[in-house]
N, C-alpha and C positions, 0 to 999 in steps of 0.2 A: 168830094175833095174840095174843101172851101178855103183851105189855108194856102197862101201864096207868099213866099219870102223872096227877098232880093238881096244880093250882096255883090261885092267886087270879085271875090275868088272863093271857089269851093275846093276844098281838099278832101279827097276820099282816103280815109285811113289816118289814124293818129299815132302810128309807129314813128320811129326815128326820122324817116324822110318827111312824113307829114308834119310832125312837130317842128322840125327845123325850118321847113318851108313856111309854115304858118307864122313862126316867130319873126322871120325876116320880113314877111309881107306886112304884118301888123305894125312893125316898126317903121315901115315906109308909109303908113297911114291908110292901108287898104282894109276894108271891112271883109274879114276872112272867117268863113265857117268851115269847120272840120267835121265831116260826117264819118262816124266810126261805128261799125257793125257790132262790136263787142263792148264789154265793160272792162275797164282797167282796174287793177292789174290783171293780166292774163299771160299765160305761158307762151314763150316763143323760143326758138333756137336762134343761133347767131350770137353767141355769148362772148366770143373772144374778139374784142375790138382791135383795130389796127391803129398805130399812132397817127396816121394821116387823118383819121376821124376827128382827132382833137382840134384840128384847125377849124373844122366846120362847126363843131360844138361851140367853139369860142366865137366864131363869126355870128352865130345865132344868139349870143349873149347868155349861154347856159353853162359855161365852163366853171364859173365860181360855184354854182349850185351843185354841179357834178362832184367837184373836189370836196365840197363841204359835206356831202352826204355819202360819199363812197364807203367810208369805213362802217357807218351805221347800217348800210344796206348790204354789206358783205361783199362789196366789189373788191377784186384783187388787183393790186398794182401789177402791171405787166411790162416787162422790158425786152421780151424776145420770144423766140420759138425754139423748141428742142425737138429733135427727130431721133427715132430709134428704129433699127432694122437688124435683126439677127445678131445682136451683140454690138453693133456699131452705133455710136452716138455722134450727133452733130448739133451744136448749139449756134444760134444766131442772135447776137445782141443788137437790138434795134437802134441803140445809140451809136453803134459803129457802122453807120450807113453812109451811102454816097450822097444822097439827096438832103437838102436843107429841110427843116421842119421838126416837129416834135419826134422824140425817139421813145417815148413811153406812153402807155395808155392804161386801160383797165380790162379785166375780165369781169363781165357783169351778168347778174341774173336779169334776164330780159324783162320779166314781169315788172320788177322794181325800176329798172333803167327806163323802160318805155314810159312808165307812169311819171317818173321824175321829169322827163323831157316834155311830156304832154302837159303836166301841171305848170311847168315854167312857161310854156307857150300861152296857157290860159292867163297866167299872171301878167304877161306882156300885152294881152288884149284879144287873143284869138278865142273864138267861141267853139267849143267842142261839144258835139251832140252824140253822146254814147247811145248804143242800141238803136241806131238809125241806119237803115239799109237802103242803098241805092238800087232801084229796080229798073229804071229807064233813064237813058240820056239821049238828048237830041242836041247836036251842036252845029253851028255854022260860024261864019266869019264875024258875026256880030255878038256871039256869046253862046250860052248853052242853057238848056232847061233840063232839070233832073226831077224825077219822081222818086220821092223818099217815103219809106214805110217805117212805122214803129208798131209796137204792140197795140197802140190805141188808134192810129190814124195813118192816112196817106196824105202827103202834101207836095206841092210844087215848089221848087227852088230855082230861081233864075239867077244867072251869074254872068259875068263878063269873061271868066276863064275858069277852067277846071284843071286841077293837078291830081293825077291818080297815084296815090301812095299806098294802095291797098295790098301791096306785097303779094303773097301767094294767092290772095283772093282774086287778083288780076281783073278788077271790075270792068274797066273800059275795054281791055282786050276781049273780054267775054261778051259784053253788050254790043260792041261795035265791030265784032268779027275781025279782030286784029291779030289773033293768035296764029303763029306758024310753028312748026315743029323745030325743036332745037337740033343742031347737028352734033350735039354731044350724046354719047351712048347713055341709055337709061341706067340709073342707079337708085338704090334705096338706102335709107339710114334708119337704124334702130338705136334708141338712146334713152337715157334717164338720168336722174340725179342720185348721187350717193352721199352718205356721210362716209368720207373716204377712209378715215382712220389710218392714213399713210404714216408709217413709222418715222419719227424725227430723224433717224440716222439713215433713212433711205436715200439712194442716189436720185433725188427728185427736186426740181426747182419750182416752187409754187409761183414764181414770178414769170413763168413761161408756159405757154400751151405746149403739151406733149403730143406729137403726132407719131404714131407707131405704124410701121408697115407689117402686115401679117408675115410670119416666118416662112410660109410656103406659097401663099396666094399674093402675088406681087401687086395686084390692083385692088386689094382689100386693105383698108386702113382704119385706124381708130383715132378719135380725138379724146384727150383727157384735159379738161379745163378746170383748174382748181379755183375756188373762191376763198376769201379770207376767213370765212367762218368754219372752215374744216369740211366743207362740202365740195363736191366736184360734179361737173357734167361729163358724162362719158357716152360716146356713140361709136358705132361701127358702120362703115359705109362700104357697100359691095354691089356687085351685079345682082339684079333681082332673083336670078336662079339660085343664088347662094343662100337665100332665105327659104324657110319651110312654112308654107301657109298653114300647115296642120300642127305646128309647134308653137307654144306660147312665146311671145316676144322676149320676156324676161329670161326664159331658158336658153334661147338662142344667143342673147347678148352675153350671158354668163359663160356659155360654152365657148364663144369666140374669145372672151377674155382669158379663159383657161388655156387657150392654144398659144398664147404668147407668154413666155416665162417671165419677162420683166413686168408686164401688166399684172400677171397672176400674183407675183410677189408683192407689188405695190398695193394691190387691192385685196390682199388676203383677209383683212379684217373689215372690209367695206360692208356697209348696210344700205340696201336700196331704200330710197325715201319716197318714191312714187312709182306707179306702174310704168313700164317701158312703153314707148310710143314708136310708131314708124311713119316716115314720110317717104314718098316715092314720086317719080315723075316730076321732080322739081325743076329740072333744067328746062328753060322756056325761052321763047323769042317772039318777036312781033314783026308785023309788016312795016311799021313806022313807030318812032318814039313820040310823034306829035301829029296833030291834025288841026282842023279848024277850031280854035279856042280851047284846045286841050293839049296836055303833054303828060307823058308817063314817067314816073320816077322809080328808080331802083328795081326791085323784083317785079313790079308791075310791067316793066319793059323787058328786061332780060335777066335771068338768073343762071349762073354757071354751075357751081359746085361748091360745097362747103370746105374743100381741102385747104385753101389759103385764107379762109375767113374774110373774103372780099365783099360779101353781100352788103353789109352795113356801110362800108366805105363807099361803094358805088351808089348806094341809096342816098347817103348824106351829100356826096358830091353833086349828084343829080338835083337834089333839093336846092342847094345853094345856087347852082347855075340857073335852074329854071326860075327860081324866085326873082333873081335879078332881071331875067328876060321878061317875065310877066310885068314887073314894074315898068320897064321900058315901054312895053306894048301898051299898057294901060295909060301911060303918059303920052301916047300918040305917036311913038316912034315906030318905024318899020323894022320888024325883027325877022331875020332869016333863021328860022328854027333849025333848018338842016345844018347850015354852016356854024351857027353860034351855039347850038345845043347838041344835036344828035352826033355830028361828026366828032366833036371834041370828047363827048362822053364815050362813044364807041371806041375811040383810040385806046383808052385805058382798059376798057372791057376786053378788047382784043388781045392786049398784052397779057392780062390775067388768063384769058382763054388759052393762049399759047402755052403758058406754064402749066395750066391744069391738064391739057392734053398730053404734054410731055411727062407730067407726073404719072399718069396712068399707063403710058407706054414704057415707063421706068427710066427714060433717059434723064429726066430732071431729078428723079430719085438718086440716080448715080452721081449727079452733080452735087446734090445736097451733101452726100456722104464723102465726096471727094475733096470739098473745099477745106483747106487747112487754114489755121490762124495765120494772119500776116499776108494772105493772098490779096493781090490787088483787085481781084474779081469779086471776092466775098462781099465787100461793102455795097457793090452794085446789085448783087442778088438780094442782100439784106434790105435794100431800099424797096425792092418790089414786094418782098415779104412783109414790109412795114406799111404797104399800101400806096407807095409813091409810083404808081404805074402810068402817070402822066408826065413824068419828068424827062423831057427830051434830051437833057444833058447826059442821061444815063444810056450808054450804048445798048443795054439790054432792054430798054424801053423803045429807043429809036428804031431798032430792028430786032424784035424779039425772036423771030424765026431764025435769023442768021446767028443771033447770039446763042440760042440753044444748040444749033448745029456745031458752032465753034466749041462750046463747052463740052458737048458729047465727044468730039474728037480729042479734046484734051484728056478727058477721062479714059478714053480707049487707049491713048498713047502712053499713059502712065504705067 
């Protein structure tokens, strides 16, 4: 190993968190290298963005590129979320929310979306090294040393700070023994893309994600995320024991679709475009979101559940926050990573976690289907569904547990 490189910041992973952090850091003048294990474009889930994401894309200087390329890449304009359960429907329009900020966003094909953001980060000056894998990391208060491997060589990369944006790869938690078990029950998701062929006269709004609760199994649900080119992403999320290891994933997915009359009708002419995939054990946590000369972004730190599409929002928010703090630290300021980063980020994560937990025990499901148009409470719930889980002016953010209890009592009293 003869090659030794030096830079100000290393970012592990070129997904949304890595690309946004890189773009912000290079614009502050820092020599930033992004180390990405794969080659882009590559498939990923997390396709239904939340409006709060758009603020971070804009801060990173990428919003114009996103808007300019959305139609060409098949991204679908998104203005809300629709829910279906046993014939009941409930729609939430994100522009009718309590919190300030954007009220619309996109449903994106992540292969194209992630490549768009990564390409924009490169245009701004970030160096992205694809098919480079981090094998070892040693960090202390003065910086970090990484051992990187490629198909041709191994080399050493020295840096003043490391940001781990490796997502489900969770590089630093694995290498530095940071992983701890999530307190959320294990679940699995089976999913694929369809040419959906949904009839034009169907009761279906392509500008909203459709979340469907199974008609008999209350903690099993489906996502249906339409794109503008007539394709859709569809997945089913359930307890591990509700999937059969001996049955093909495609058969299981189609069988579950057939068990819901609304989805069965919507997708009666659908054609599967690629083999179904499964992910499981995705809920994760860590001992700490930061350490000497490193911090964890997004899924590398904590991932909850796909039900409210919060993953990309948390990742982007963490990227913007951490990039600002890295700049301060590299400029010689004293940074309190616990107070200035971890506590603030965890606050919103815990709000999402409260609503995820109450979704699966069905109390929040009941709230979703109880809320009538014109309700004072609905815009506050809409704000959380739109990603604004850090807005302390929203009573259901300020005290999420108490808010859920109050809403549950309102539903029971009706």
